[in-house]
N, C-alpha and C positions, 0 to 999 in steps of 0.2 A: 475511318486513319486511325492508327494507332502512334501514338503522340511520343518524341520522343522518350521521354522517361519513361518507358510501360515497359519492364523486362522483356515482357512477349517480342517487341521490337530490332531484338539480338540485339541492344546494346551489353555489351559484357567491361564495361571500367570497371577498376576495383572502388572498392569504397575507400572513402578515411583511412582504414586501416589498411589497404593495400590489402585488400581479401577482394576478391571475386561474390559481386554479389548475390546470397540465393534465391537462387529461379523458382521466384514458388511455382512458375506457370508451366513448368519442365514435367515431360510424362515417363522421362522418361526411369528420372530420380524421382523422388520426393525430396522435399525439403529438410527432416529430420536428417533422412541420409543425407545432404547436402553439405550440412552445418556438425554436425557426426566430426565427417572426415574433414574438415575446417579447422576443428577443435583439435581432432588429432594430430594437422600439419602441425599446429599453432603447436600446440606439445611437444611434439619431434624435435621444431625448434627450438625449444626451449624461452616459446615468448610467455610460457604457463610455467614456472620452476618448481613453485610451492602449491601453489593453493590457484581454485578460478576465480574469476569473479561469483557474486551471483546469476542464476537464472533471469532474474528480471533486470538486469544489464547484459544481463546479453543478447537477451528478446526485445530489449532498443535500439544495443548496436547492431544487429542485425534482419529488426524489422519483418521478424518473425513473431508469432504467438509466443506463451509461455507455454503450450502445450509441446509447440516443435520440441522448445528448448529441453525437457522435461524426457521427452521420446528420443532426442539424441541425445542429451544424460545417461539411459538406461541401455543406451548402446554398446556405448564407451566401458561402460561398466562392466556389462559382458566381455567387452575387447581386452579389460583389464589395467585399462591405462587411466581409468580414474579409481578413487575409491571416498564417500558421501556418507559423512559420521554426521549425526545429528547434533546438531546446535556448535559442530565447529564451521563445515560446508562443504563444499568438496575440494576433495584433496590431488593433485598431479599423481599416479601409484609410484612408491621406488618400483624400478627395472629385479626384477628376480634372481638372485647372482649368476645363477645359469647363463642367464643376458649383460650381465657385466664382461663375465669370464670369455664370452665369442668378440669382444669388442677389438678384446687388450693381442 
């Protein structure tokens, strides 16, 4: 019997932050892909304006491993959404001038 708290039970309630939980039992999408998409959505929505929280804090918030967060961050760096600076943290990348011109 599957308990109600198990993600495999089909529960899709939002977590305390208003986002759906990461489904670690999904066979179609890895947890790091789901996390990268969730963080990208937060960036697009303006939730993260300048600097992202520490990776350990993100891991705790979403209930995933530190390695999963590191993998998600690598995806976001490849997409050009974030920049990591040693000793400074992970920052939201500034949009390129072409993107800003398209928005006007």
